[in-house]
N, C-alpha and C positions, 0 to 999 in steps of 0.2 A: 564783645558781643554777648548778649545774654543767651541762655539756653533756648528761650522761646524765639528769639530773633534768629538764632542759628537753625532751629527746626523749620522756621518759616522759609528761610533761605534755601534749605535742602529740599523742601516740598516744592518751591518754585523751580528749582533746578530739575526736579523729577518731572514736573509738568512740561517744561521746555523740552526735555529729552523725549518724552512720549510724543510731543507734537513733531519733533524732528523724525522720529520713527514713523509716525503716521504719514508724513510727506514722502518718505521713501529715500532711497540712497542718494539720488541727485536729480535735478531737473533734466540733465542731459540723458540720463537713463530712461526717464519717463518719456521724453521726446522720441527717443530711439524706439521704444515700445509702441508708441502711437504711430510713428512712421511706418511700422510693419502692419498697421491696421489692427493692432491688438490692444486690449485694455490691460491695465495693471491689475494685480491681485485684489487690491482694495476696491477698485472700480467694479470688478466682477462680483465681489461680495455685496457691494452696495446695490447692484442691479438685482441680485438674487433675493436679498432680505428686505423685509418691511423697513421703511425709513426710520433711522435712529434706533433700531433694535439690536445692533451688533455689539457683543461683548467679547473683546479679544482676550485670549489666554496667552500668557508668556510673550508679550511683545518685545521684551528686553533680552530674550534668550539669545545666546551666542554659542558658536561651536568652540571646542577646546582643542582642536587639531593643531599640530605642529608640523613643520616641514612644507616644502613646496610653496613657501611664501605665505601660507595660510595664517601663521602667527601674526602677520602684519595686517591681515584682512579679517576682521571680526565684526561684520555688520550685524546690528540688531535684527531680530526675527529669524535669522539664519536661512532666509529664502522661502519661508512659508508662513502665511497668516492663518491662524486657527482661532476658532471661537464659536459662539452660538448667537442665535437671534430668532426671529420669527418670519414665517412666510404665511401670509393671510392669517396671522394670529397664532399659528401653530409653531411650537418650538422646533428648530432644526439646528443641527451642529454642522460646521463646515470648515473646510481648509482649502486654501488656494496657493499654489506655488507661485512665487514671485520671480519671474524670469530676470528681473533687473538685478537680482542678487544671486551670483554664481549660476546664472542661467536657470534658476529654480531647481538645480540639481539636489538630489537627496543626500544629506550627510547624517551623521549621528544625532545631533541635536534636532535637526529638521525632522528625522524619523521619530524621535522621542516625542516631539510636539504632536505629530499626527497620531501616534499611539495613544497619547493622553486624551486627545479629543474624541477618538474612537471609543475609549473606555467611558468617557463622560456620556457619550450618546447611548451606549449600551445601558449604563446605569439609569439613564433618564427614560429609556424606552422610546427614544426619538430618532428620526432619520438623520443620516450623515450624507452630506453632499460634497463631493470632491470636485474641485475646479482645477483641472490639470493644465499646466503650461511649464513643463520642466525638461531639462536636457538629460534626464536619467540619473545616474548615481555619481556622487563625488568620490570616486574610488581613491583619490590621493589621500583621503583621511585615513584609509586603512593600510597604507604603504609606509613602512618605516625604513 
């Protein structure tokens, strides 16, 4: 395989991974969310922002915790979707807890993503909208 073909293959893999992340952890988890009368994090963001304006930050981020079985469960996004878009043409930053992943509970990587989007909103002088649907803190990350 040539270097160009290898690069194209890797780019295709990255696009597929991003699409998998966009779809979420599983159809079963999405159905369970809908059965409770709740929208997914991405659905809530889509309703908030102007169509097609969302730019996600760190969609492939994962936690680094060990213990309590967490090393075997490292879903992308770490249970929070963060980014920016527009509302009636005005830039806004947003984050939405994804209950389908760890109940949307806050962990280290999750918190770092929120902190990053807050810093970006402050630097841009733009509002930040939080769409909360989480089970609190993922304290097992801090227990050794």
